[in-house]
N, C-alpha and C positions, 0 to 999 in steps of 0.2 A: 565492537559489535557492528559499527558502521562499515568497517572494511570487510567484515564477514558477509554482510548483506550485499555489498558491491560485488564481491568475488562470486557469491552464489548466483547473483543475477546475471553476471557475465557468463558464468558456466551454463546457466539455463538457456540464455539467448544463443550462445555458441552451439549448444546441442541442437536447438531448433534449426538454426541456419545450416549446420552440417547435415542435418537430416534432410533438408530440402535440396541441398546442392550435391551431396554424394550419392552415387548410384550403387549402393550396397544392399544386401538382404535385410539388414537391420536399420534401415534409414527411418522407417516408421516408428521403431522403438526409440530412436534418438529424439524424434519429435515428441513422442509421448512422454518420455522422461524429462524433457525440457519443459514442457507445459506443466506436467505434474509438479516438478520441482519449483517452478515459478509460482503456482497457485497454492501449493500446500506448504512450502517452506519459505520462499522469499517474501510474499505478500504478508503473511502473518507476522514474520519477524520485523518487516518494515513498519507495519501498523503498531506493533508493540513498542518498537524503538521510539516512534514519534509521539505516542500517546502515554508513555509511562509516567511522566511528571505532570500531567494535566489533571485538573479537577473536573470531574464529570458534571458537577452541579452548575458549573459556569455555562455549560452547553444545553442544559435542560430548561424547558419552559415552566418555571415555577412562578409563583405570584410575585416574588421579589424581582425576578428578571424581567417579567412583563411590565412591572411598574417602572423599572429602569429604562426599558425600551421606549415606553410612552413619554417619559420625561425627556429623553434624548430627542425624540421626534418633535416635541413641543419647542425645545430650545433651538432646533435647526430650522424651524419655520421662521420666515422673516416677517 
């Protein structure tokens, strides 16, 4: 999965760069396909890959997490 994300990101950036540098009729389409691929394919895959094993409750502000944060702040004060 990691390598597929890298390959797709490189392909999207290459398409964008080629769209800017080449002087062909379809250069704007290359830029468009690169940006679309980056935002609709690469970023969601990257986000899914890095968040798939995380517990969302660890990142939410619940009563327990707020209490833990307050205790940590009290311990860090000198």
